[in-house]
N, C-alpha and C positions, 0 to 999 in steps of 0.2 A: 443754585436753585434747582429743584428737582423737576423733571419733565412732567407734562400733563399726563394723567392717566386716561383710560378709555372713556371715563365718564366726564372728562373735562376738569376734574378737580386735581389740585396738586397734592401729591403724597406728603404727609407730614414728615419733616426731616429729622425730628428728634423724638426720643421716647425715653422716659425715665425707667431705670431698672430698680423697682421699689425694694427688691431684696437686698441690694447693696448700695442704694443711693447713688448710682452712677448713671450717666446718660450716654446713649448711643445716637449718633447722627450719621446719616448716609448722604454723601454728596457725589455728584457725577464724577467719574474718573476722567481726568485730563490726560492727554498724551504725555505730559511732563510727569505724571504719577507712575508711568509704566516701569521705571527702574525699581521703585518701591514694590510694585506688584510682583515683579520678577524675584525680588529678594525674599518676599514672604512666601511665594510659591515654592521656591527652591530651598527654603529653610529645612534642615534635616528633620526637625520635629513634624513638619507638614508633608514631606515627600512620600512617606509610606501610604498616605491616605488620598492622594490626588495624582492625576497625570498632568504634569506641567504643560502649559501651552508655550508656543513660540511667541515672541513679541508681536509678530504680524497678526496672529490670531487675536490677541488682546486689542490691537489697533482696530481690527475689524469689528470687534464687539463694542468698542467705544463709539464707532461711527455708524454701525448698522442699526436702523430703527427697530428691528425685531428684538434687539438686546437692550438690557439696562445693565451697565457696568458702573458699580459704585465703590467708592472708598469708604470704609467703615472708620468713623472717628469716634473715639471713646474717652471718657474721663473728663475731668474738670477743664483742661485746656484743649480738649478734643485732638489729641495727637492721633496720627494715622495708626490704626490697630489691625487693619486687614482690608480685604476687598470681597465683593460679592458680584456674581453675574446671574442675571435672570435672562432666560431665552424663551421665545414664543410670545412676546409681549403684544404681538399683532396676530396671534394665532386665531383664525376664524372659528375654531372649535372651543375657544376659551380654555386652552390647556397651556399653562405657564410653567416652565421648568426652573427650579432652583439649580442652575447649572454648576455653580461653585460658590462655596463660602469658605474663606480661609482667614483665620484669625491668628495673630502673633501671640498675644497674651492668652494663656489658657487658665481655666478654672476661676474666672472672675465674673461669670454670669453674662458676659458679652454675647456668647453664642445664643443663649436662650432669648435674650432681648432682641437680638438681630433677627432670629427666626420669626419671632412674633411680629416684628415690624415688617418683614418681607411678606409674611402671610397676609397681614392686613393690606399691604400694598397690592398684592396679587388679586385679592378678592374685591377690595373696595375701589382701588384706583385703576386697575387694569381690567376689571370685569371678568376675571377668571371664573370658570366653573370647576376647574381641577388645577391644583397646585401640586407638582410632583418633583421627584428627585431620584437619583440613584446614589448609593453610598457603598463603599467597599465593606465587605463583611468583617474585615479586620478592624474597622473603625467603630469599636464598641461604644465609645463615648458618644459619638454622633448618633449612632443607632438608638441609644437610650434617650437622647434628647429628642429626636424626631418622634419616637413612640410616645414620649410624655407630652408632646405638643399635638397629639392626635393623628399623626400620619400613620397610615395603615400599609402594611406590607402587601404588595400586589404580586410579587414573584421574584425569582432570582435568575440572573444570567450567570450560570455556573462556570467557574474558572474562565472568566472572560477577559481578565486583565492580568498582566504580569505582575508578580509580587516577589522581588528578590530573584531567587533561582526557581521559584515556583509560580503558582497562580492564585488569584483571589477571585471571589465572586462579587458581582454587583447586586445589591438588593434594591429593587424598585419600590418606592413608597409614594403615597399620595394622600391628599386631603381634599375632599370635595366641599363645595361652597355650603351646602346644607349642614355638613358636619362642622364646618368652621363657625357657622352661626350658632349652633348649639354650644360649642366651646366658649364663644364670646359671652353668650347669655349666662353660662355657668360661672365664668370668671367675674362678670358684673354682679351676679347674685351673691357670690362669695365675698366680693369686696364690700357690698352693701351690708352683709351680715357681720363683717368684722369691723366696720367703721363705727 
């Protein structure tokens, strides 16, 4: 079961990906899931785009109320497909961070569905005013996804993280609650027009 949000309602745990007919569900991460989390985080396909955490950091995120640490379950039988971490869930300024999203299967639409579900959770259930993230500039696939979901680039932390023998920049992006409402209304209008 998902934790109560800031408004006392439970976040919805599943969302249909209409483009591909697949379902995503988020469930709270258990300490017994951390071996899986570590394996996904340290997968060679994911390593260039994240800075892996130590197990104790994940344990803290599972236990600390300001974080939400979820396992992403996807597909018909809901096998574990990745994990996500939200931070700032009790932020008095209404600024919730998408700290990390890591998916094992790529190119199946899970990322977009998960970002939409997390955005809904941030604004509707956690009462956020601002939902933000940072992403490595080399992660062009994620950058394109975030831009297409309405996130706006706020700035760059130039050459702030090691990348192989060199450096990479972090791009800070955010979506504000009024912008989110406009996006939702546009999607609902588009759905009504195509139905």
